[in-house]
C-alpha positions, -999 to 999 in steps of 0.1 A, spaced: 71 -164 -417 71 -142 -387 60 -160 -355 47 -142 -324 42 -164 -293 18 -149 -268 1 -161 -237 -34 -154 -224 -38 -132 -194 -37 -150 -160 -68 -146 -139 -44 -140 -110 -26 -111 -127 -33 -88 -97 -8 -108 -77 20 -99 -102 55 -90 -92 62 -53 -88 96 -37 -83 93 0 -91 56 6 -94 30 12 -67 3 -15 -67 -28 -5 -86 -59 -27 -93 -58 -43 -127 -91 -46 -145 -90 -82 -156 -117 -80 -184 -101 -48 -197 -67 -65 -197 -81 -94 -216 -96 -71 -242 -64 -51 -245 -44 -83 -250 -68 -94 -278 -63 -61 -295 -25 -65 -291 -27 -99 -308 -48 -84 -336 -22 -57 -340 5 -83 -344 -16 -102 -370 -22 -70 -389 15 -65 -392 19 -99 -407 28 -121 -377 14 -156 -372 3 -155 -336 7 -187 -315 -14 -180 -284 -7 -202 -254 -32 -209 -227 -33 -188 -195 -14 -200 -165 -38 -194 -136 -12 -199 -109 15 -177 -126 3 -141 -124 31 -126 -147 30 -154 -173 14 -131 -200 48 -114 -202 63 -142 -223 93 -121 -235 110 -126 -201 110 -164 -204 131 -169 -235 157 -153 -258 153 -163 -294 179 -158 -321 180 -174 -356 201 -203 -344 186 -213 -310 164 -203 -281 180 -197 -247 158 -205 -217 169 -184 -187 167 -187 -150 143 -158 -144 152 -131 -119 120 -135 -98 119 -170 -83 81 -169 -85 82 -166 -123 106 -194 -131 79 -220 -138 68 -199 -167 97 -212 -188 85 -248 -189 55 -243 -212 73 -217 -233 102 -240 -239 78 -266 -252 62 -241 -275 96 -230 -289 110 -265 -293 95 -271 -328 112 -239 -340 146 -238 -324 171 -260 -305 170 -251 -268 198 -240 -246 191 -238 -208 208 -215 -184 216 -225 -149 220 -210 -114 236 -188 -101 228 -170 -134 196 -150 -135 183 -133 -166 150 -119 -180 143 -116 -217 131 -81 -212 167 -72 -205 178 -83 -240 178 -61 -270 191 -77 -302 200 -55 -332 215 -77 -359 245 -96 -344 247 -72 -315 230 -82 -283 227 -56 -255 219 -70 -221 207 -50 -191 225 -54 -158 193 -50 -138 176 -62 -106 165 -93 -126 196 -100 -146 230 -106 -130 266 -108 -143 265 -146 -144 234 -144 -165 250 -121 -190 281 -143 -191 261 -175 -197 241 -158 -225 274 -146 -240 287 -182 -239 255 -196 -255 257 -172 -284 295 -171 -289 297 -199 -315 272 -180 -336 293 -148 -335 270 -125 -316 285 -96 -297 270 -94 -262 274 -61 -244 262 -53 -209 243 -21 -203 237 -6 -168 200 -2 -160 190 24 -135 156 27 -117 135 6 -141 127 -31 -143 144 -41 -176 167 -27 -203 137 -24 -226 119 -3 -200 145 23 -208 154 18 -245 142 -2 -275 151 -4 -312 127 12 -336 145 5 -369 166 27 -392 196 23 -368 176 42 -342 169 35 -305 142 51 -285 157 59 -251 152 74 -217 188 84 -207 177 86 -170 170 49 -170 199 34 -189 236 41 -195 237 49 -232 275 47 -235 273 12 -250 248 24 -276 273 46 -295 269 44 -332 231 44 -331 208 74 -335 192 79 -301 157 93 -300 150 108 -266 116 104 -251 100 136 -238 106 144 -201 68 144 -197 67 107 -208 95 89 -190 79 55 -195 77 58 -233 110 41 -243 94 6 -246 84 2 -283 81 -29 -305 94 -28 -340 78 -52 -366 90 -46 -401 86 -9 -410 61 -3 -381 66 6 -345 40 -4 -318 39 20 -289 14 26 -261 -13 52 -269 -6 68 -235 25 85 -250 12 110 -276 43 132 -275 66 103 -282 43 91 -310 44 126 -325 82 126 -322 85 93 -341 60 102 -367 79 135 -374 109 114 -382 89 93 -407 82 62 -386 49 43 -390 34 41 -356 7 18 -344 -6 31 -310 -24 6 -287 -39 9 -253 -20 -13 -227 -30 6 -196 -37 -25 -175 -3 -40 -183 15 -8 -175 1 -12 -140 21 -45 -139 53 -29 -152 46 -42 -186 47 -26 -221 45 -36 -257 75 -58 -261 70 -81 -231 37 -97 -242 53 -116 -272 83 -135 -283 88 -127 -320 111 -145 -344 113 -157 -380 103 -193 -387 133 -207 -405 124 -237 -425 
C-alpha cells in the first residue's frame, strides 16, 4: 500500500520562512482548499493519505517532506536547516514510527528532505542553504548498511534540490540547469524546463503519473509530448511560500 503523510495548513503560514522569494500575502482559505485538492489527487492516484493536524505555531509545517527521509528500511529524521522549523520533526517522527525504524541525525548536521531525491538505490542530496556537508555525510552513514549510493549535488539560487530537479519516471529527470549542477545526473534523460517557466522543475511522480503545478503549461505540454501522464493542480498559495508539489507529502510503500 502506498502511504502519503500530509499535514493540514497552519493558520500562521504567512509567517513562513523565505530564502529566495519576495514575501507575498498567502490567502489562507485558498491554501486550505488547494491542499484538500492535493490530497484528493493523491488519493485518486492510489495513495492512502494520513493527514496530520495543523501546527498553529509552526508556519511551514505543511511542508512535511522536509522533516523526514523515508526509504524502505528506515526513516531518517534530520536536523532541519531553519532552526524555526526543527520542532516539526517531533510529530512527524511519531507518525512514521508505526511504519519504519527511526534514525535521528544530530548537530552540526543540517538537512532538509526537499534536498533528497531518491531513484532506486541512488540518493542525490542537494548541497544547499538548508543542507550542509555534515548532513550529507550523516545521511550517507545512515543508509550505508542498506547499500544506497549517496551523491551530493550543488544547488544554485533555489531553496532545495527538488526546486531545481525531480524524477518523473522512465529514467528521466525534469531539470532547470540554471539551478542545479547536473554533472552528477549523468546516465539519466534530462528534460529541460522552458526558460519561460524556471520554477517548473518540481514534479511528483506517483506510479505512471506525474503531478505538476498548473501554472506551468509549457512544461506540462513538454511532458505530455513525451507520453507522460500529467495531473496538473493549482498550488499558487504554496508557491508563494517557496513550496511545490513534492514538499506537501512524505510518500512511501507500507511494507508489511
